[in-house]
C-alpha positions in Angstrom: -0.1 -0.1 0.0 3.0 2.3 0.6 4.0 2.6 -3.1 0.4 3.6 -3.9 0.1 6.0 -1.0 3.5 7.8 -2.4 1.7 8.1 -5.9 -1.5 9.4 -4.5 0.0 11.8 -2.1 1.0 14.5 -4.6 -2.6 14.7 -6.0 -3.9 15.1 -2.3 -1.0 17.5 -1.6 -2.3 19.6 -4.5 -5.7 19.7 -2.5 -3.9 20.7 0.7 -2.2 23.5 -1.0 -5.4 24.8 -2.4 -7.0 24.6 1.0 -4.3 26.5 2.8 -4.2 29.0 0.0 -8.2 29.5 0.6 -7.8 29.4 4.3 -5.2 32.0 4.5 -7.3 34.3 2.0 -4.4 34.3 -0.3 -6.7 32.7 -2.8 -10.1 34.4 -2.2 -13.6 33.0 -2.9 -13.8 35.2 -6.1 -10.4 33.6 -7.3 -11.8 30.0 -6.5 -14.9 30.9 -8.7 -13.0 32.0 -11.6 -10.3 29.1 -11.5 -13.1 26.6 -11.1 -14.9 28.2 -14.3 -11.6 27.9 -16.1 -11.1 24.3 -15.3 -14.8 23.6 -15.9 -15.2 25.2 -19.3 -11.7 25.0 -20.7 -9.1 22.8 -19.3 -11.4 19.9 -18.3 -13.2 20.0 -21.4 -10.0 19.9 -23.4 -9.1 16.9 -21.6 -12.4 15.1 -22.0 -12.6 15.8 -25.7 -9.3 14.7 -26.2 -9.8 11.4 -24.3 -13.0 10.6 -26.2 -11.9 11.7 -29.7 -9.1 9.2 -29.4 -11.3 6.5 -28.3 -13.7 4.4 -30.0 -17.5 4.1 -28.6 -16.7 0.3 -27.9 -13.8 1.3 -25.7 -16.2 3.7 -23.5 -19.5 2.0 -23.7 -20.1 -1.5 -22.5 -23.5 -2.7 -21.4 -22.5 -5.1 -18.7 -20.3 -2.2 -17.3 -23.2 0.2 -17.3 -25.6 -2.3 -15.7 -23.1 -3.1 -13.0 -22.4 0.5 -11.9 -26.0 1.4 -12.4 -27.6 -1.2 -10.5 -25.0 -0.8 -7.4 -25.4 2.8 -7.3 -29.3 2.8 -7.5 -29.2 0.1 -4.8 -27.0 2.5 -2.5 -29.3 5.6 -3.5 -32.6 3.6 -2.4 -30.8 2.4 0.9 -29.6 5.9 2.0 -33.0 7.4 1.1 -34.9 5.0 3.2 -32.3 5.5 6.0 -32.7 9.0 6.1 -36.5 8.8 5.9 -36.4 6.3 8.7 -34.5 9.1 10.7 -37.5 11.5 10.1 -36.1 13.4 7.0 -38.4 14.3 4.3 -38.2 13.1 0.7 -36.1 16.0 -0.5 -33.5 15.7 2.2 -33.4 12.1 2.0 -32.7 12.5 -1.7 -30.0 14.9 -1.3 -28.4 12.6 1.3 -28.6 9.8 -1.3 -27.0 12.2 -3.9 -24.0 12.6 -1.6 -23.6 8.8 -1.1 -23.6 8.3 -4.8 -22.2 11.1 -6.6 -18.2 11.1 -6.5 -16.0 13.7 -7.6 -15.2 12.0 -10.9 -14.8 15.2 -13.0 -12.3 17.3 -11.0 -10.7 14.4 -9.1 -11.2 11.0 -10.8 -10.5 12.0 -14.6 -7.0 13.5 -13.6 -6.0 11.2 -11.1 -7.1 7.8 -12.2 -5.9 8.1 -15.7 -2.5 8.8 -14.4 -2.4 6.2 -11.6 -4.1 3.4 -13.6 -3.0 4.0 -17.1 -4.4 5.5 -20.3 -6.7 2.5 -20.5 -8.7 3.7 -17.6 -9.9 6.7 -19.7 -12.8 4.8 -21.3 -14.3 3.4 -18.0 -13.9 6.9 -16.1 -15.7 8.5 -18.9 -18.5 6.1 -18.8 -18.8 6.6 -15.1 -18.7 10.3 -15.3 -21.6 10.1 -17.9 -23.8 8.0 -15.9 -23.3 10.3 -12.8 -24.1 13.3 -14.9 -27.1 12.0 -17.1 -28.7 9.7 -14.7 -28.2 10.8 -11.3 -28.1 14.6 -11.6 -31.5 14.1 -13.7 -32.9 11.8 -10.8 -32.4 14.3 -8.0 -34.1 17.0 -10.1 -37.0 14.7 -10.6 -37.5 13.6 -7.1 -37.5 17.0 -5.8 -39.7 18.3 -8.6 -42.2 15.6 -7.5 -41.9 16.2 -3.8 -42.8 19.8 -4.2 -46.0 18.9 -6.0 -44.9 19.3 -9.4 -45.5 16.9 -12.2 -42.5 15.8 -14.1 -43.6 16.6 -17.6 -42.3 18.1 -21.0 -41.0 21.3 -19.2 -39.1 19.2 -16.7 -37.8 17.2 -19.4 -36.6 20.3 -21.4 -35.0 21.7 -18.4 -33.1 18.5 -18.0 -32.1 18.5 -21.7 -30.9 22.2 -21.5 -29.0 21.3 -18.4 -27.0 18.6 -20.3 -26.5 21.0 -23.2 -24.9 23.5 -21.1 -22.7 21.1 -19.2 -19.4 21.4 -21.1 -18.2 17.9 -19.6 -21.3 16.3 -21.4 -20.8 18.3 -24.4 -17.2 17.5 -24.6 -17.5 13.8 -24.3 -20.4 13.7 -27.0 -18.5 15.8 -29.4 -15.3 13.8 -29.1 -17.3 10.6 -29.6 -18.8 12.0 -32.7 -15.2 12.8 -33.9 -14.3 9.5 -33.2 -17.2 7.8 -34.6 -16.7 9.6 -37.8 -13.1 8.1 -37.9 -11.6 11.4 -38.2 -7.8 11.8 -37.1 -7.2 14.6 -34.7 -4.7 16.8 -36.4 -1.3 17.0 -34.7 -1.4 20.7 -33.7 -5.0 20.3 -32.4 -4.1 17.3 -30.5 -1.0 19.1 -28.9 -3.3 22.2 -28.2 -5.8 19.9 -26.4 -3.0 18.3 -24.5 -1.5 21.6 -23.3 -4.6 23.1 -22.3 -6.0 19.8 -20.7 -2.7 19.5 -18.8 -3.7 22.6 -16.8 -7.0 20.4 -15.6 -5.1 18.3 -13.1 -3.3 20.9 -11.1 -6.2 23.5 -11.5 -9.0 21.0 -10.5 -7.2 19.8 -7.4 -6.1 23.3 -6.4 -9.8 24.5 -6.8 -11.1 21.5 -4.9 -8.8 22.5 -1.8 -9.4 26.2 -2.0 -13.4 25.6 -2.1 -13.0 23.3 0.9 -11.5 26.2 3.0 -14.8 28.0 3.2 -16.7 25.1 4.4 -17.5 24.5 8.1 -17.9 21.1 9.9 -21.7 21.1 11.0 -23.9 18.0 11.4 -20.8 16.0 11.8 -22.6 12.7 12.7 -24.6 12.7 9.5 -21.6 13.7 7.4 -19.6 10.9 8.8 -22.3 8.5 7.8 -22.7 9.9 4.4 -18.9 9.8 3.9 -18.9 6.1 4.9 -21.5 5.4 2.5 -19.7 7.2 -0.3 -16.0 6.0 0.5 -16.9 2.3 1.6 -20.4 1.1 0.8 -20.3 2.5 -2.8 -17.2 0.9 -3.9 -18.2 -2.3 -2.0 -21.4 -2.5 -3.8 -20.0 -1.8 -7.1 -17.2 -4.4 -6.7 -19.8 -7.0 -5.9 -21.8 -6.1 -9.2 -18.9 -5.8 -11.2 -16.8 -8.7 -10.3 -19.4 -11.1 -9.2 -22.8 -10.4 -10.6 -22.0 -9.0 -14.2 -19.5 -10.2 -16.6 -17.4 -7.0 -16.6 -13.7 -7.0 -17.8 -11.5 -7.3 -14.7 -9.5 -4.2 -15.8 -12.6 -2.0 -16.2 -14.3 -3.2 -13.1 -11.2 -2.1 -11.2 -11.4 1.4 -12.7 -15.2 1.5 -11.9 -14.6 0.4 -8.3 -11.8 3.1 -7.9 -14.1 5.7 -9.4 -16.9 4.8 -7.0 -14.5 5.3 -4.1 -13.9 9.0 -4.8 -15.3 11.6 -2.3 -18.5 13.5 -2.5 -18.8 15.7 -5.6 -18.7 19.4 -5.3 -21.7 19.8 -7.6 -23.9 18.2 -5.0 -23.4 21.3 -2.8 -24.5 23.4 -6.0 -27.5 21.4 -6.3 -28.3 21.6 -2.4 -27.9 25.4 -2.7 -30.1 25.6 -5.6 -32.9 23.7 -4.0 -32.4 25.1 -0.7 -32.1 21.5 0.6 -29.3 20.7 3.5 -26.6 22.5 1.9 -24.7 22.8 5.2 -25.0 19.0 5.7 -23.7 18.3 2.1 -20.9 20.7 2.7 -19.8 18.8 5.7 -19.9 15.6 3.8 -17.7 16.9 1.0 -15.1 18.0 3.7 -15.1 14.9 5.8 -15.1 12.6 2.7 -12.2 14.4 0.8 -10.1 14.3 3.9 -10.8 10.6 4.7 -10.3 9.7 1.0 -6.6 10.0 1.2 -6.5 6.7 3.1 -9.6 5.0 1.4 -8.9 5.8 -2.1 -5.4 4.8 -1.7 -6.5 1.4 -0.1 -8.9 0.8 -3.0 -6.2 1.6 -5.7 -3.8 -0.6 -4.0 -6.3 -3.4 -3.9 -7.3 -3.3 -7.6 -3.7 -2.8 -8.8 -2.4 -5.7 -6.5 
């Protein structure tokens, strides 16, 4: 495990540097917002397009892979919702807690880190996990909250979801890259180099932004946050491993990447959803903080297991 810890520490050290910069106000919240926007719309989008354009659809989409990840994630989602409602939480809060337990930081942390640690062959499985998270589970929380507030998910809701996908640069980048790949068009050398240089900024930029954004988060409702972090960092990868290695015939290499992606800490965009809907933002914020800190050990253990 020690050699893997040595490899993962630089990634978490970048998060720590960002945290210290934000904590000391050397990097103010306004700077964090602009850095996040740069990573989200430019650097990470370039990285995702480059990955997708240089892969075939068969290297990204695999039905047993999708079924394994989706079934395990839905089971966890339902279980966390049921436990929250048994504690007396309403449907909206229960769904937001389930979103915490399921949605990992695949875009900002998983894509840059797992491809480096697990090799270029990890790009396809990571992109598939990211796509399922964005398309299925980001839509699911919207539908649940809309229904809980007395709305009837209809055409307007579907249009809103479609517009959300179209405005998400990660979704657009992956789709455009796959279209480029499907057309069997070679990526011109200068374009590939440009995307490589711009995408290279995604790893340090995203990790620094994660740390700096954590600096403004307080630790309230710690008991619930610890439970949600346990669900995200332990239960999610355990269920995914069961589905991928035992129940569905997933290629072992891709299954390992899937488990590693499932072990990532709570995604920052869950906090954006919590703020947008006004549902348990402080609880979500604390879960992000706790899970990111704990993931230094848990993610290292998972990667050590799947590579060993």
